C-alpha positions as CSV (number, residue, x, y, z in Angstrom):
1,M,98.8,-6.6,-35.0
2,S,99.4,-5.8,-38.7
3,D,101.1,-2.6,-39.9
4,P,98.7,-0.7,-42.2
5,L,101.6,0.9,-44.1
6,R,103.4,-2.3,-44.7
7,D,100.2,-4.1,-45.7
8,L,99.4,-1.4,-48.3
9,E,103.0,-1.5,-49.6
10,N,102.8,-5.3,-49.9
11,T,99.6,-4.9,-51.9
12,I,101.2,-2.4,-54.3
13,H,104.2,-4.7,-54.9
14,A,101.8,-7.7,-55.4
15,L,99.8,-5.7,-58.0
16,E,103.0,-4.6,-59.8
17,R,104.1,-8.2,-60.0
18,T,100.7,-9.3,-61.3
19,A,100.9,-6.6,-64.0
20,R,104.3,-7.8,-65.1
21,E,103.5,-11.5,-65.1
22,T,100.0,-11.3,-66.7
23,G,100.2,-8.1,-68.8
24,A,97.1,-6.8,-67.1
25,D,96.6,-3.0,-67.1
26,L,96.7,-2.1,-63.5
27,M,98.5,1.2,-63.7
28,H,95.5,3.2,-62.5
29,E,94.9,1.0,-59.5
30,I,98.6,1.0,-58.6
31,G,98.7,4.8,-58.9
32,V,95.7,5.2,-56.6
33,L,97.3,3.0,-54.0
34,R,100.7,4.8,-54.2
35,T,98.9,8.1,-53.7
36,R,97.2,6.7,-50.6
37,F,100.5,5.2,-49.4
38,E,102.3,8.5,-49.6
39,G,99.4,10.3,-47.9
40,M,99.5,7.8,-45.0
41,L,103.3,8.1,-44.9
42,H,103.1,11.8,-44.4
43,S,100.1,11.9,-42.1
44,K,100.4,12.5,-38.4
45,G,99.3,9.0,-37.5
46,N,98.5,5.7,-39.2
47,P,94.9,4.7,-39.7
48,E,93.5,2.0,-37.5
49,P,94.3,-1.5,-38.7
50,S,90.6,-2.2,-39.2
51,S,90.7,0.2,-42.1
52,V,93.3,-1.7,-44.0
53,P,90.9,-4.0,-45.9
54,H,89.2,-1.0,-47.3
55,T,92.3,0.5,-49.0
56,L,91.2,-0.9,-52.4
57,T,88.3,0.7,-54.2
58,R,85.3,-1.4,-55.1
59,W,86.2,-1.3,-58.8
60,E,89.8,-2.5,-58.0
61,R,88.3,-5.5,-56.1
62,V,86.1,-6.3,-59.1
63,Q,89.2,-6.3,-61.3
64,L,91.1,-8.6,-58.8
65,A,88.1,-11.0,-58.9
66,R,88.7,-11.3,-62.7
67,V,92.5,-11.2,-62.9
68,K,94.2,-13.9,-64.9
69,G,95.5,-16.7,-62.6
70,R,92.9,-16.3,-59.9
71,P,92.0,-19.7,-58.5
72,T,89.0,-21.2,-60.2
73,G,86.4,-23.6,-58.7
74,L,88.4,-26.6,-59.8
75,D,91.5,-25.3,-58.1
76,Y,89.6,-25.4,-54.8
77,V,88.2,-28.8,-55.6
78,E,91.7,-30.2,-56.4
79,R,93.4,-28.7,-53.4
80,A,90.9,-28.5,-50.6
81,F,88.7,-31.6,-51.3
82,E,89.4,-35.3,-51.8
83,D,87.6,-38.2,-53.6
84,F,85.7,-35.9,-55.9
85,E,83.5,-37.8,-58.5
86,E,81.9,-35.6,-61.1
87,L,78.3,-36.4,-62.0
88,A,77.3,-35.1,-65.5
89,G,74.1,-34.1,-67.2
90,D,70.6,-32.9,-66.2
91,R,68.8,-36.0,-67.4
92,A,66.8,-33.9,-69.8
93,F,69.0,-32.1,-72.4
94,G,72.7,-32.3,-71.9
95,N,75.8,-31.6,-69.8
96,D,76.6,-28.0,-69.0
97,Q,80.4,-27.5,-68.7
98,A,80.1,-24.2,-66.8
99,L,78.7,-26.0,-63.8
100,I,80.2,-29.2,-62.4
101,G,79.4,-31.1,-59.3
102,G,79.4,-34.4,-57.4
103,P,80.3,-36.0,-54.1
104,A,83.6,-35.3,-52.4
105,T,85.1,-35.3,-48.9
106,L,86.4,-32.3,-46.9
107,Q,88.7,-33.3,-44.1
108,G,87.1,-36.7,-43.9
109,R,83.5,-35.4,-44.1
110,S,81.3,-36.4,-47.1
111,V,79.8,-33.4,-49.0
112,M,78.1,-32.7,-52.3
113,L,79.8,-30.0,-54.4
114,L,78.3,-27.6,-56.9
115,V,81.0,-25.6,-58.7
116,Q,80.7,-22.8,-61.3
117,Q,83.8,-23.2,-63.4
118,K,85.5,-20.7,-65.7
119,G,88.4,-21.7,-68.0
120,R,92.0,-21.2,-67.0
121,D,92.9,-20.0,-70.5
122,T,91.1,-19.1,-73.8
123,K,90.5,-22.7,-74.8
124,G,89.2,-23.5,-71.4
125,N,86.9,-20.4,-71.3
126,I,85.3,-21.5,-74.6
127,K,84.7,-24.9,-73.2
128,R,83.3,-23.5,-70.0
129,N,81.4,-20.7,-71.7
130,F,83.2,-18.2,-69.5
131,G,81.4,-19.6,-66.5
132,M,77.9,-18.8,-67.8
133,S,75.6,-21.7,-67.4
134,H,72.7,-22.7,-69.7
135,P,69.5,-24.0,-68.3
136,E,70.8,-27.6,-68.2
137,G,73.5,-26.4,-65.8
138,Y,70.9,-25.2,-63.3
139,R,68.8,-28.4,-63.8
140,K,71.9,-30.4,-63.1
141,A,72.4,-28.4,-59.9
142,A,68.8,-29.2,-58.8
143,R,69.4,-32.9,-59.6
144,L,72.5,-32.9,-57.4
145,M,70.7,-31.0,-54.6
146,N,68.1,-33.9,-54.6
147,L,70.9,-36.4,-54.3
148,A,72.5,-34.4,-51.4
149,E,69.2,-34.5,-49.5
150,K,68.7,-38.2,-50.3
151,F,72.1,-39.2,-49.0
152,K,72.1,-36.6,-46.2
153,L,75.2,-34.8,-47.6
154,P,75.9,-31.1,-46.7
155,L,75.8,-29.1,-49.9
156,I,78.7,-26.7,-50.7
157,A,78.3,-24.4,-53.7
158,L,81.3,-22.4,-55.2
159,I,80.0,-19.4,-57.0
160,D,82.1,-17.7,-59.8
161,T,80.0,-16.4,-62.7
162,P,79.4,-13.1,-64.5
163,G,75.8,-14.3,-64.8
164,A,73.7,-16.9,-66.5
165,Y,74.1,-17.3,-70.3
166,P,71.7,-14.8,-71.9
167,G,71.6,-16.3,-75.4
168,L,68.5,-17.1,-77.4
169,A,69.0,-20.9,-77.1
170,A,69.2,-20.6,-73.3
171,E,66.0,-18.6,-73.2
172,E,64.2,-21.1,-75.5
173,R,65.2,-23.9,-73.1
174,G,63.8,-22.1,-70.1
175,Q,66.7,-20.2,-68.5
176,A,64.6,-18.2,-66.0
177,W,62.5,-21.2,-65.1
178,A,65.7,-23.3,-64.5
179,I,67.2,-20.6,-62.2
180,A,64.0,-20.3,-60.3
181,E,63.8,-24.0,-59.8
182,S,67.3,-24.1,-58.5
183,I,66.7,-21.3,-56.0
184,A,63.4,-23.0,-54.8
185,R,65.1,-26.4,-54.4
186,M,68.1,-25.1,-52.5
187,A,65.8,-23.1,-50.2
188,S,63.9,-26.3,-49.3
189,L,66.8,-28.6,-48.7
190,K,66.9,-30.4,-45.3
191,V,70.7,-30.6,-45.3
192,P,73.1,-27.9,-44.4
193,T,74.0,-25.6,-47.3
194,L,77.1,-23.3,-47.7
195,S,77.4,-20.8,-50.6
196,I,80.8,-19.4,-51.2
197,I,81.5,-16.6,-53.7
198,I,85.1,-17.2,-54.8
199,G,85.3,-14.7,-57.7
200,E,82.4,-13.1,-59.5
201,G,78.8,-13.4,-58.3
202,G,76.7,-12.0,-61.1
203,S,72.9,-11.7,-60.9
204,G,70.5,-14.7,-60.9
205,G,73.2,-16.9,-62.3
206,A,75.0,-16.6,-59.0
207,L,71.8,-16.5,-56.8
208,A,70.7,-19.9,-58.2
209,L,73.4,-21.4,-55.9
210,G,73.4,-18.7,-53.3
211,I,70.6,-19.9,-50.9
212,G,73.0,-21.1,-48.2
213,N,72.5,-21.5,-44.5
214,V,75.8,-19.7,-44.5
215,V,77.1,-17.4,-47.2
216,L,80.8,-16.7,-47.4
217,M,82.9,-14.5,-49.7
218,L,86.5,-14.4,-50.7
219,E,88.0,-11.0,-49.7
220,N,88.3,-9.7,-53.3
221,A,85.1,-11.3,-54.7
222,W,82.0,-9.4,-55.8
223,Y,78.3,-10.2,-55.6
224,S,75.6,-8.1,-57.2
225,V,72.4,-8.0,-59.1
226,I,74.3,-6.7,-62.1
227,S,77.9,-6.2,-63.2
228,P,79.3,-2.6,-62.9
229,E,79.7,-2.4,-66.7
230,S,76.1,-3.3,-67.4
231,C,74.8,-1.0,-64.6
232,A,76.9,1.9,-66.1
233,A,75.6,1.2,-69.6
234,I,72.0,1.4,-68.3
235,L,72.3,4.4,-66.0
236,W,74.8,6.5,-67.9
237,R,74.8,5.0,-71.3
238,D,78.5,4.4,-71.0
239,S,80.2,1.2,-69.7
240,K,83.3,3.2,-69.0
241,E,81.5,4.5,-65.9
242,A,81.9,1.1,-64.4
243,A,84.0,2.3,-61.5
244,R,81.3,4.8,-60.6
245,A,78.7,2.0,-60.8
246,A,80.7,-0.3,-58.6
247,E,80.8,2.4,-55.9
248,A,77.0,2.7,-56.1
249,L,76.3,-1.0,-56.1
250,K,78.2,-1.7,-52.9
251,L,79.2,-5.2,-54.2
252,T,82.3,-6.1,-52.2
253,A,82.7,-8.6,-49.4
254,H,83.1,-5.8,-46.9
255,D,80.0,-4.0,-48.1
256,L,77.9,-7.2,-48.0
257,L,79.2,-8.3,-44.6
258,E,78.1,-4.9,-43.2
259,L,74.7,-5.3,-44.8
260,G,74.3,-8.8,-43.4
261,I,74.2,-10.5,-46.8
262,V,77.3,-12.6,-46.2
263,D,78.3,-14.1,-42.9
264,E,82.1,-14.2,-43.1
265,I,84.9,-13.0,-45.3
266,I,87.7,-15.5,-46.3
267,P,90.9,-13.5,-46.3
268,E,93.2,-13.4,-49.3
269,P,97.0,-12.9,-49.5
270,A,98.3,-9.4,-50.2
271,G,97.5,-8.5,-53.8
272,G,94.9,-11.1,-54.3
273,A,94.3,-14.9,-54.2
274,H,96.3,-15.5,-57.4
275,N,99.5,-14.4,-55.6
276,D,99.5,-17.4,-53.2
277,M,97.0,-20.1,-54.1
278,D,98.1,-22.4,-51.3
279,A,97.5,-19.8,-48.6
280,T,94.2,-18.9,-50.1
281,V,93.0,-22.6,-50.2
282,Q,94.2,-23.0,-46.6
283,N,92.1,-20.0,-45.5
284,F,89.2,-21.4,-47.5
285,S,89.4,-24.8,-45.9
286,E,89.7,-23.5,-42.4
287,V,86.7,-21.2,-42.7
288,V,84.5,-23.7,-44.6
289,S,85.3,-26.6,-42.2
290,R,84.5,-24.4,-39.2
291,Q,81.2,-23.2,-40.6
292,L,80.2,-26.7,-41.6
293,E,80.9,-28.0,-38.1
294,G,78.6,-25.3,-36.7
295,L,75.8,-26.5,-38.9
296,N,76.4,-30.2,-38.2
297,S,74.5,-30.3,-34.9
298,L,71.3,-28.8,-36.4
299,S,68.2,-31.0,-37.0
300,S,66.5,-30.9,-40.5
301,Q,63.8,-28.6,-39.1
302,Q,66.4,-26.3,-37.6
303,I,68.3,-26.2,-40.9
304,L,65.1,-25.2,-42.8
305,E,64.1,-22.6,-40.2
306,S,67.5,-21.0,-39.9
307,R,67.8,-20.6,-43.7
308,R,64.3,-19.2,-43.9
309,A,65.0,-16.7,-41.1
310,R,68.3,-15.7,-42.7
311,F,66.8,-14.7,-46.0
312,L,63.6,-13.2,-44.7
313,G,65.7,-11.0,-42.4
314,L,67.6,-9.4,-45.3
315,G,66.7,-5.8,-45.9
316,A,64.8,-5.4,-42.6
317,F,64.9,-1.9,-41.2
318,E,63.1,0.2,-38.6
319,L,61.1,3.3,-39.2
320,R,62.1,6.2,-36.9
321,K,59.5,8.8,-35.9
């Protein structure tokens, strides 16, 4: 059984190391955690171990999802999968660099990958448009979904985007239509689908790949209809209220697991996935392989019915007299 005090102390040290190595401004987050650590140290008893994952605030987890050095989609492709062959283009306009995909193998099992990809540096982010896809990206996704069904390959989607690209050119080429087509196609696939939020899961740009039979999240990822900054700008006319918005949005993995929106959380090392990429990828591979194995025995009809039941069940509640 883990020691809550030691776990929290390790998280503080990991954040301090990240701040030193990347130059990220994490002083506020570190200060908050130190205050909690001191309070726990002087309290009569330690909190239950189950409370340890909740020691970070929602806004702190959003920042960890964005921290420099966090594993990108291609990091998982290169370390967890084998025999990946990228398939380019939407057969209509062009090749979107923010969304890549193609067949691969996971522990000997053939799969189809869809990967939202950010850059690892400034040059890479410009090439990948900071992970924000144009319509041709979502049309490419739908094309690869069709191939997955044709060749009976399970579909694995890695989600990491602040949202779909909102520019004029994207709107002119049918951004909303392309996202809707991707959602509809993924919902109707007769092969198993897994959606995994590995970093940011922003709005419809993330939901376009989020219609999985199973939806997983990395421990410090976030998934929401809107980013905290945009929400704060709308509600309070001030993006600096992002931390307040994050609390209201309930966008963390633990929030969404409790709400039934995600099925399982993939644990991260102390301080975040960027502190130990190998351990993160190992956790990722174990959870994804196990979930995929559980779907493998389902018939095409059962796959469709379970996915439909999953999403129709979201938001269900009972009225009390």
